[in-house]
C-alpha angles and dihedrals in degrees: 000000000000121000103197135131091274090065093052099057139043131200117226139167109255142116124281090240093054092048091052097044095046092051094046091050093049090051092055101259109159101168134045114187117193151150113240118255136063096053120079122241091252090065092059090048089056091050089053091051089052091052093242113153112236119211113195107207133199094235143350093270090058092047091056093044092051091052092045094049093049093048092050094050100037096036088226135115120264135185131229126185140202137168124254129279119018092005091058090049091053092049091049091052090063097050092085089081097055088042091054092045095041095239116168096233118160113206118204119193131179124228139192111285112254090242090060097043117131093011097111092263113183111281092350112176141136105267101185100089090059090069102039098095097046108034126076089202118034117170136169105215104212095165101061092187086074096051094113091052091051093046092056091049091049091051092047091049092049093057098035125099108337102005119236146140124301130190138210124188113195133183108227132309120246116230088227134002145104112312129183110232124190114237116255112277094243090055091050090052090054091050092048093048090051090049091051090048090052090050091052091049091050092048091051090057089058093058 
């Protein structure tokens, strides 16, 4: 039995919002702090279906502080969100606190879709450098169909080793399309245990 990347993910037809919300719920995210805009209404409906508490904040600073405060008290990861451009820069400016206090805060920021890049899109800029000095995992998600896969990795990175902030920059969610979803964690454990068992069986044949 192989234990490669192809066995850990599956591709299904769903919406980007559903893919994100399902993955966050499975990874133990209880709170999503945000400033309205950027995400479509359907995304917030999916968060509600997944029983994730949404905290509408006055600005990006507040969104980061809410996530940081919850993570410190609950000892659990949380997610905060801002739009692209100046909003992302403001959110990034507040991540020094969770970095200093080792809070597992996952920052999500939008970005200009690749198809609109270099067309004088409103507040278009390259957001990634803002997060380099504070985030232990800082990724520009250019293939949005893998957003759920990246979200799980960002959450795992945030809580692993010495906890700290992580950041994902994505370029627009499709209302419907093919998205790569990670398998449930319990299913991955079964696959890994079977793989280890097969390795032991193979090693015993060499003796």
